C-alpha positions in Angstrom: 26.0 -128.9 19.8 22.9 -126.8 20.4 23.3 -124.7 23.5 20.2 -124.0 25.6 19.9 -122.1 29.0 22.2 -123.6 31.4 20.0 -125.0 34.2 21.7 -127.0 37.0 18.2 -127.7 38.8 16.2 -130.3 37.3 13.0 -128.2 38.2 14.2 -125.2 36.1 14.0 -127.2 32.8 10.8 -126.3 30.9 9.0 -127.4 27.6 10.4 -124.5 26.1 14.1 -125.5 26.6 13.3 -128.8 25.0 11.8 -127.0 22.0 14.9 -124.9 21.6 17.1 -127.6 22.0 15.5 -129.8 19.3 14.7 -127.1 17.1 11.1 -128.1 17.2 9.6 -124.6 16.5 11.9 -124.4 13.3 11.0 -127.6 11.6 7.6 -128.5 13.3 5.8 -126.1 10.5 3.0 -125.7 13.3 2.2 -129.5 13.3 4.1 -130.7 16.2 4.6 -129.2 19.7 5.5 -129.9 23.2 2.6 -129.7 25.7 2.6 -128.9 29.5 3.0 -132.6 30.1 6.0 -132.7 28.3 4.7 -134.6 25.7 4.8 -134.1 21.7 1.6 -132.8 20.8 0.5 -133.3 17.1 -1.8 -130.9 15.5 -2.8 -132.2 12.0 -4.7 -129.0 11.0 -2.4 -126.8 12.0 -1.2 -124.7 15.3 -4.6 -123.2 16.4 -6.4 -126.4 15.8 -7.0 -129.6 17.8 -4.2 -131.7 18.8 -3.1 -135.1 19.8 -0.9 -136.2 22.9 1.4 -138.5 21.1 2.3 -140.5 24.3 -1.4 -140.8 25.2 -2.2 -142.0 21.7 0.8 -144.6 21.6 -0.6 -145.9 25.0 -4.0 -146.2 23.6 -2.7 -148.1 20.4 -1.1 -150.7 22.8 -4.5 -151.5 23.9 -5.0 -152.6 20.4 -2.1 -154.6 20.3 -0.2 -152.0 18.3 3.3 -151.3 19.6 6.4 -149.7 18.6 8.3 -149.4 15.9 5.1 -148.0 14.6 4.5 -145.8 11.8 1.8 -143.2 12.6 0.5 -141.4 9.1 -1.7 -138.3 10.1 -3.7 -138.0 7.1 -5.2 -134.6 8.1 -1.4 -133.2 7.4 -1.3 -134.7 4.3 -4.5 -133.0 3.3 -3.3 -129.5 5.0 0.0 -129.8 2.9 -2.1 -130.3 -0.5 -4.2 -127.4 0.5 -1.3 -125.2 1.3 0.4 -126.1 -1.8 -2.6 -125.5 -4.1 -3.5 -122.2 -2.1 0.3 -120.9 -2.8 -0.2 -121.3 -6.3 -3.6 -119.8 -6.5 -2.3 -116.6 -4.5 0.5 -116.5 -6.8 -1.8 -116.6 -9.8 -4.0 -113.8 -8.4 -0.9 -111.5 -7.6 0.5 -111.6 -11.1 -2.9 -111.8 -12.9 -1.6 -115.2 -14.7 -4.2 -116.2 -17.1 -4.5 -119.7 -16.6 -4.5 -122.4 -13.7 -2.1 -124.7 -11.7 -2.9 -128.5 -11.5 -0.8 -130.5 -9.6 0.4 -134.0 -9.6 1.6 -136.4 -7.2 4.5 -138.7 -8.0 3.6 -142.2 -7.0 7.4 -143.1 -6.4 7.5 -140.9 -3.5 5.2 -143.0 -1.6 3.3 -145.7 -3.4 1.1 -147.1 -0.4 -2.5 -147.4 -1.7 -4.1 -145.5 1.3 -1.8 -142.8 0.7 -2.4 -142.4 -2.9 -6.2 -142.7 -2.5 -6.0 -140.2 -0.1 -4.1 -137.5 -1.7 -6.7 -138.3 -4.9 -9.8 -138.0 -2.8 -8.4 -134.6 -1.1 -7.4 -133.2 -4.4 -10.4 -134.1 -6.5 -11.8 -130.5 -6.4 -8.8 -129.2 -8.2 -8.5 -132.3 -10.5 -5.3 -133.4 -8.8 -3.3 -136.2 -10.9 -0.5 -138.5 -10.7 2.9 -139.0 -12.1 4.0 -142.3 -13.2 7.6 -143.5 -13.6 7.2 -147.1 -14.4 4.8 -149.8 -16.0 3.7 -151.0 -12.2 3.1 -147.2 -11.3 1.1 -146.7 -14.7 -1.2 -149.7 -13.6 -1.9 -147.9 -10.2 -2.6 -144.5 -11.9 -5.1 -145.7 -14.2 -7.0 -148.1 -11.8 -7.3 -145.2 -9.2 -7.7 -142.0 -11.2 -11.7 -141.6 -12.1 -11.6 -138.1 -12.7 -11.4 -137.2 -16.5 -9.9 -133.7 -15.9 -7.1 -135.0 -13.8 -3.4 -135.3 -15.6 -1.6 -138.7 -15.6 2.2 -137.9 -16.4 3.9 -140.8 -17.9 7.6 -140.4 -17.1 10.4 -143.0 -16.9 11.3 -145.5 -19.5 8.8 -146.7 -21.9 8.4 -149.8 -24.3 6.0 -150.2 -26.8 3.2 -151.8 -24.2 3.8 -149.0 -22.2 2.9 -146.7 -24.7 0.0 -148.4 -26.0 -1.4 -148.7 -22.7 -1.4 -144.9 -22.4 -2.9 -144.5 -25.7 -5.8 -146.8 -24.9 -6.1 -145.0 -21.6 -6.7 -141.5 -23.4 -9.7 -143.6 -25.3 -10.8 -144.6 -21.9 -11.5 -141.1 -20.9 -8.1 -140.5 -19.1 -5.6 -137.8 -19.8 -2.3 -139.5 -19.8 0.6 -137.4 -21.3 3.4 -139.6 -22.6 6.7 -137.6 -21.8 9.4 -138.2 -24.0 12.6 -138.6 -22.5 14.8 -140.9 -24.5 15.4 -140.0 -28.4 13.9 -143.7 -29.4 10.8 -143.1 -27.7 9.5 -141.2 -30.5 9.8 -144.0 -32.9 7.9 -146.2 -30.5 5.0 -143.6 -30.1 4.8 -143.3 -33.9 4.8 -147.0 -34.3 2.0 -147.3 -31.8 0.1 -144.7 -33.6 0.2 -146.4 -36.5 -0.9 -149.9 -35.2 -3.8 -148.5 -32.9 -4.9 -145.7 -34.9 -5.0 -143.2 -32.3 -2.6 -140.9 -30.7 -1.6 -140.2 -27.1 -1.1 -136.4 -25.7 2.8 -136.0 -26.1 5.4 -134.3 -23.8 9.1 -133.5 -24.1 11.5 -133.6 -21.1 14.4 -131.1 -21.8 17.9 -131.4 -20.6 18.6 -128.2 -19.5 22.0 -126.5 -19.1 21.2 -124.7 -16.1 23.1 -126.2 -12.9 21.3 -127.3 -9.9 22.9 -127.5 -6.3 22.8 -129.8 -3.3 22.9 -133.5 -3.2 21.2 -133.9 -6.5 23.0 -131.2 -8.2 24.5 -133.8 -10.8 20.9 -135.0 -12.0 20.4 -132.2 -14.2 22.8 -131.1 -17.3 24.3 -132.7 -20.3 25.0 -135.9 -18.5 21.6 -136.0 -16.8 19.6 -139.4 -17.0 16.6 -138.2 -18.7 15.7 -135.9 -21.0 16.4 -134.6 -24.6 19.2 -132.3 -25.4 18.2 -129.0 -27.8 19.3 -130.8 -31.1 17.4 -134.1 -29.9 14.1 -132.1 -29.4 14.5 -130.4 -32.8 14.8 -133.6 -34.4 11.9 -135.2 -32.2 9.8 -132.1 -33.5 10.5 -133.1 -37.1 9.8 -136.5 -36.5 6.7 -135.9 -35.0 5.5 -133.2 -37.7 6.4 -135.7 -40.6 4.2 -138.2 -39.1 1.1 -135.9 -38.4 1.5 -135.9 -34.7 3.0 -132.6 -33.9 -0.6 -131.3 -32.8 -0.3 -133.8 -30.0 2.8 -131.9 -28.5 1.3 -130.2 -25.6 3.7 -130.3 -22.6 7.1 -129.1 -21.9 8.9 -131.1 -18.8 12.0 -130.4 -16.7 13.1 -131.7 -13.5 16.2 -130.0 -11.6 16.7 -132.3 -8.8 15.0 -133.5 -5.6 15.1 -131.2 -2.6 16.2 -128.1 -4.2 17.5 -125.9 -1.3 18.5 -122.8 -3.5 15.9 -120.6 -5.0 18.4 -119.2 -7.4 18.9 -122.4 -8.7 15.1 -122.8 -9.7 14.9 -119.4 -11.2 17.6 -120.2 -13.6 15.9 -123.4 -14.8 12.6 -121.6 -15.1 14.0 -118.9 -17.5 15.6 -121.4 -19.6 12.6 -123.8 -19.8 10.1 -120.8 -20.4 12.2 -119.8 -23.4 12.2 -123.3 -24.8 8.5 -123.6 -24.3 8.1 -120.4 -26.4 10.5 -121.6 -29.1 8.1 -125.1 -29.4 5.1 -123.0 -29.7 6.9 -121.3 -32.7 7.8 -124.3 -34.1 4.2 -125.4 -34.4 3.3 -127.4 -31.5 0.0 -126.3 -29.8 1.6 -126.8 -26.1 -0.6 -125.7 -23.2 1.1 -127.3 -20.2 4.5 -126.6 -18.8 5.7 -129.1 -15.8 8.1 -127.8 -13.5 8.9 -131.2 -11.9 9.5 -132.2 -8.5 12.0 -130.4 -6.2 10.2 -128.4 -4.1 12.2 -128.9 -0.9 11.5 -129.6 2.9 13.0 -127.7 5.6 14.4 -130.8 7.4 16.8 -128.8 9.6 14.8 -125.7 10.4 17.4 -123.4 9.5 16.1 -121.6 6.5 18.9 -121.9 4.7 20.5 -123.4 1.5 22.2 -126.3 3.4 21.5 -129.9 1.9 19.0 -130.3 4.6 17.1 -127.1 4.5 15.8 -124.7 2.0 16.1 -120.7 1.7 12.8 -120.1 0.3 9.1 -120.7 1.4 6.4 -122.5 -0.2 4.8 -119.1 -1.2 8.3 -118.0 -2.6 8.5 -121.0 -4.9 5.0 -120.7 -6.1 5.4 -116.9 -6.7 8.9 -117.6 -8.8 7.4 -120.4 -10.9 4.4 -118.1 -11.9 6.3 -114.8 -12.3 9.2 -116.0 -14.4 7.2 -118.0 -16.9 4.7 -115.4 -17.3 7.3 -112.9 -18.1 8.9 -115.1 -20.9 5.6 -115.9 -22.4 4.1 -112.4 -22.2 7.4 -110.8 -23.8 6.9 -113.4 -26.7 3.2 -113.0 -27.0 2.7 -116.5 -26.5 -0.3 -117.5 -24.3 1.1 -118.8 -20.8 0.7 -122.4 -20.3 -1.3 -124.4 -17.8 1.1 -125.1 -14.8 2.0 -128.6 -13.4 4.3 -129.5 -10.4 5.3 -132.9 -9.1 6.0 -131.9 -5.3 5.7 -135.4 -4.0 8.3 -134.5 -1.1 6.9 -131.4 -0.1 3.4 -133.1 0.1 4.1 -136.3 1.9 7.1 -135.7 4.3 5.1 -134.1 7.5 2.5 -136.7 7.6 4.5 -139.6 8.7 6.2 -140.1 12.2 8.2 -143.3 13.0 8.1 -144.0 16.7 10.5 -146.5 18.2 11.3 -147.8 21.4 14.7 -148.1 23.1 15.9 -151.5 24.1 18.9 -150.6 26.3 22.1 -148.6 26.5 25.8 -149.0 26.7 28.6 -146.7 27.2 32.4 -146.7 27.8 33.1 -146.8 31.6 34.7 -143.7 32.8 35.0 -144.8 36.4 38.3 -144.1 38.4 39.1 -147.7 39.3 40.8 -148.1 42.7 44.6 -148.4 43.2 45.3 -152.3 43.2 48.6 -153.0 44.9 51.8 -152.2 43.0 50.4 -151.1 39.4 52.5 -151.3 36.3 54.4 -148.1 35.1 51.8 -147.4 32.2 48.8 -147.4 34.9 51.0 -145.1 37.1 51.5 -142.7 34.4 47.9 -142.5 33.5 46.9 -141.8 37.0 49.5 -138.9 36.9 48.0 -137.7 33.8 44.4 -137.5 35.5 46.0 -135.9 38.2 47.6 -133.3 36.0 44.4 -132.8 34.5 42.6 -132.2 37.5 45.4 -129.1 38.6 44.8 -127.9 34.9 40.8 -127.7 35.2 41.3 -126.1 38.5 42.4 -122.8 37.0 39.9 -120.1 36.1 41.3 -120.0 32.8 42.0 -123.2 31.1 44.9 -123.8 28.6 43.6 -125.7 25.7 47.0 -126.6 24.6 47.7 -128.2 28.1 44.7 -130.3 27.6 45.8 -131.3 24.4 49.2 -132.5 25.7 47.7 -134.3 28.7 45.4 -136.2 26.0 48.3 -137.0 23.9 50.3 -138.5 26.8 47.0 -140.5 27.9 46.8 -142.0 24.5 50.6 -143.1 24.7 50.3 -144.5 28.1 47.2 -146.5 27.0 49.0 -147.8 23.9 51.8 -148.8 26.1 49.5 -150.8 28.2 47.9 -152.4 25.2 51.6 -153.5 23.8 52.3 -154.8 27.3 49.2 -157.0 27.0 50.1 -158.2 23.7 53.5 -159.3 24.9 52.0 -161.0 28.1 53.7 -158.5 30.7 50.2 -157.5 32.3 47.1 -159.3 32.7 43.4 -158.6 31.7 42.4 -156.6 34.8 45.4 -154.3 34.4 44.5 -153.4 30.8 41.0 -152.9 31.8 42.1 -150.3 34.6 44.4 -148.5 31.9 41.5 -148.2 29.5 39.1 -146.8 32.3 41.7 -144.5 33.4 42.3 -143.3 29.6 38.3 -142.6 29.6 38.3 -140.8 32.8 40.7 -138.4 31.3 38.5 -137.8 28.3 35.7 -137.1 30.5 37.4 -134.5 32.5 38.6 -132.9 29.3 35.1 -132.8 27.9 33.8 -131.3 31.0 36.3 -128.5 31.0 36.5 -127.6 27.5 35.7 -123.8 27.0 32.7 -123.1 24.8 34.1 -120.4 22.8 37.5 -121.9 22.0 38.8 -123.2 18.9 39.1 -126.8 20.0 41.8 -129.1 18.3 40.2 -132.1 16.2 41.4 -134.8 18.5 39.5 -133.3 21.5 36.4 -132.3 19.5 35.6 -136.2 18.7 35.9 -136.9 22.4 32.4 -136.2 23.0 31.1 -138.8 20.4 33.5 -141.5 21.6 32.2 -141.2 25.1 28.4 -141.1 23.9 26.0 -143.5 24.9 24.8 -146.2 22.6 21.0 -146.7 22.8 19.9 -149.8 20.9 16.7 -148.9 18.9 13.9 -151.4 17.9 14.4 -150.8 14.4 16.2 -151.2 11.2 17.3 -148.3 9.5 17.9 -149.9 6.1 14.0 -150.6 6.6 12.6 -147.4 8.0 15.3 -144.8 7.5 17.2 -146.1 4.3 18.2 -142.5 3.5 20.0 -141.9 6.6 22.5 -144.4 5.5 22.5 -144.2 1.9 22.7 -140.4 1.3 23.3 -139.3 4.9 19.7 -137.6 4.9 19.0 -135.7 8.1 15.6 -136.1 9.7 14.8 -134.4 13.0 14.6 -137.0 15.6 13.7 -136.5 19.4 12.0 -138.2 22.3 8.3 -137.9 22.1 8.0 -137.7 26.1 9.9 -136.5 29.1 10.4 -133.3 27.5 9.6 -131.4 30.7 12.9 -133.1 31.9 16.5 -131.9 31.1 18.2 -134.5 29.1 21.4 -136.0 31.3 22.9 -137.9 28.2 24.5 -137.7 25.0 23.9 -140.4 22.8 23.2 -142.1 19.4 21.3 -144.9 18.3 22.3 -148.4 17.0 19.4 -150.7 15.2 18.9 -154.1 15.4 20.7 -155.1 12.2 24.1 -157.2 12.5 25.4 -154.5 9.9 28.1 -152.2 11.7 26.4 -149.1 9.5 23.2 -149.9 11.2 23.4 -146.6 13.4 22.0 -143.0 13.4 24.5 -140.7 14.4 24.0 -137.5 12.4 21.3 -135.2 14.1 20.2 -131.7 12.8 21.7 -128.7 15.0 20.2 -125.5 13.3 22.0 -125.8 9.7 24.7 -127.9 11.2 25.3 -131.6 11.9 26.2 -133.0 15.5 27.2 -136.5 16.1 25.1 -137.1 19.5 21.6 -136.4 20.5 20.6 -135.1 23.9 18.6 -137.9 25.7 17.7 -139.1 29.1 18.7 -141.8 31.1 16.4 -144.9 31.1 13.8 -145.7 33.7 13.3 -149.4 35.0 10.0 -150.8 33.4 9.3 -147.5 31.5 9.4 -147.3 27.7 11.6 -144.6 26.3 10.0 -143.6 22.9 11.9 -141.7 20.2 10.3 -140.0 16.9 11.7 -139.8 13.5 9.7 -136.9 12.0 9.5 -135.7 8.2 10.1 -139.4 6.7 6.6 -139.4 4.7 8.7 -139.3 1.7 10.6 -142.2 -0.1 11.4 -144.0 3.2 8.7 -146.3 3.1 9.1 -147.8 -0.1 12.8 -147.5 -0.6 13.7 -149.8 2.4 15.0 -153.3 2.2 14.8 -156.7 3.9 18.3 -156.3 5.6 18.7 -159.2 8.3 14.7 -160.0 7.2 13.2 -157.0 9.2 10.1 -156.0 7.6 8.1 -153.4 7.3 6.6 -152.0 10.9 2.9 -151.8 11.7 1.5 -148.4 10.3 -2.0 -146.5 11.5 -3.7 -144.1 9.5 -4.9 -141.2 11.8 -8.0 -138.7 11.3 -9.1 -136.2 13.6 -13.0 -136.4 14.3 -15.1 -133.1 15.1 -15.3 -133.8 18.6 -11.5 -133.2 19.0 -11.0 -137.1 19.4 -9.5 -139.4 16.8 -10.3 -142.4 14.6 -8.3 -145.1 12.9 -9.1 -144.9 9.4 -6.8 -147.9 8.3 -4.3 -150.5 10.2 -1.8 -151.5 7.8 0.1 -154.8 9.4 3.7 -154.8 9.0 5.5 -157.9 7.8 5.5 -161.1 9.8 8.4 -163.7 10.1 6.6 -165.7 7.7 6.1 -162.8 5.2 9.8 -162.2 5.0 10.9 -165.7 4.6 8.4 -166.0 1.7 10.0 -162.9 0.1 13.5 -164.9 -0.1 11.7 -168.0 -1.1 11.6 -170.0 2.0 8.3 -172.1 2.9 7.4 -171.8 6.4 5.4 -175.1 6.3 8.5 -176.9 5.0 10.7 -175.2 7.7 8.3 -176.2 10.3 8.4 -179.9 9.1 11.9 -179.9 8.8 12.2 -178.6 12.6 9.6 -181.3 13.3 11.4 -184.2 12.0 14.6 -182.9 13.8 12.8 -183.0 17.0 11.5 -186.6 16.5 15.2 -187.5 16.1 16.2 -185.7 19.1 13.2 -187.4 21.1 14.5 -191.1 19.8 17.9 -190.1 21.0 16.8 -189.0 24.4 18.1 -185.5 24.2 14.9 -183.8 23.8 11.6 -184.4 25.9 8.3 -184.8 24.1 6.4 -181.8 25.7 9.7 -179.8 25.3 9.6 -180.5 21.5 6.1 -179.5 21.3 6.8 -176.3 23.2 9.7 -175.4 20.4 7.4 -176.2 17.5 4.5 -174.0 18.9 7.1 -171.2 19.7 8.2 -171.3 16.2 4.8 -171.4 14.8 3.6 -168.4 16.8 6.8 -166.4 15.8 6.2 -166.8 12.1 2.8 -164.8 12.7 4.5 -162.2 14.9 6.5 -159.1 13.6 10.3 -159.3 13.0 10.8 -156.7 15.8 11.2 -157.2 19.4 7.8 -157.4 21.3 7.2 -157.6 24.9 
């Protein structure tokens, strides 16, 4: 567990202690801090600019009938991220005297929400920022939203004839779509479409690199990767395009080495290989002009600045410098004009701008109270009491023997199992079994409280913390709002958004609203490591306890599903105003119960009619009063228009 200074007096706890405990200064990236009131403060335009008290903001949104769970999108952060990406490449171009430009595109798959994509295009218009589409539906989005003739539209993914024809016609419309060949058979489809329409598209080729990647997506490149052409296939494609008079349209080389690149060395190797392929394509007669380094620019989720899966061992400027320097070195040494540089850095652009806030509905924990002696107790219970007394003696010593703690815990587990066996055979009652379990967990609590911090802890003892941790019931579905935490064990920073001037007094994890046993959040960042429990506060009566999940703006919203028919949450787009206040640019209503029922082919009106008919039969039988039947129907009618999440 992360250690902060050991304060016994609650009044000694400071917001700096909370910032250290949750790693806020490491992953907050100057956007998130804690103010004097102990609340998270969001500074969308950077550390030294105006900020918003998140708790105060939530209270005001509550007055607009917008209550947690709530997705807060800070469009100013999105703008700041794009500006920083652009500046990093411009600084690199200047540093290495690179004789061409950088022109980014946003991969729509990263966050397909209309307001998000529109905002990115509006912010990036001065740099002719474009889009990347990976499907026919995303192609339609891009064609409808791009109105800058200089902006690029990178067309990735599987492509049928209609997809290719659409891209060719879009070029005649004045757009700049580049069809990236990712499968060998796409070459013939391009040739066929060219003959039908009498027009050609701009063409790119995606290369399968031999360079190995690392991290969670390390297997997504190489000879077995899903997309891209091998070197023999690239040569075959060049020959086919040349024979059909289309080689002059081959202008782009594309490669991708996986999402969330955590080690900069991986990128350098890939850049060297891709640069050499670019040079060779130029020698084969293709005019080229663009080199797309794909996505993968990582996000430091845990703030450790290491090559761990949830971090990166490089900065944004390191990334831009390596891209520019490596490509320039290869091209200049081969007397080839340097290409225009493209990246598809969706994760790095959109992760920070979204904050999911959810409320806690209640808590449960394993009872560790020591039950009073009740008459003549059975042998297993007596043994457990003796074990607890033995632990007390062990813990009273200045130097605690870990082996004795282990031995006592082994005894406790044996006596607990004896009690369970006796219960199965009917020799003890339920109350006695409960006493045995409480004494066992009292032993565990005693051990946890006295394990030395600097000892090599046996596995059996190390997991006791997680066993005794509180369960905090969260008003969310992780399958809807944080699917990567379940699917690929992605770590996102999580912490309370208020009460941060109070010392946390509980260790806990989160359980969501779904009926699925996997619906838990029990992996948390710990400065490059992972901990199973998060430091939290006890709940206060009639007071919300609010938790924030940060850096979740990439992929989470669109990849979520309707498990247990929990739908999307309400989302709010927030912009700062010049007077230091804020305005709501957009409010995107989450799914109602009627919406999710319709998604799985249930008709709300038909559902209501069936219930009305059932209530009429109950009225006739005398089991339901007319006014109660009406109350039931009214409840259901209102419920169909309400959120799928719990509300006051």
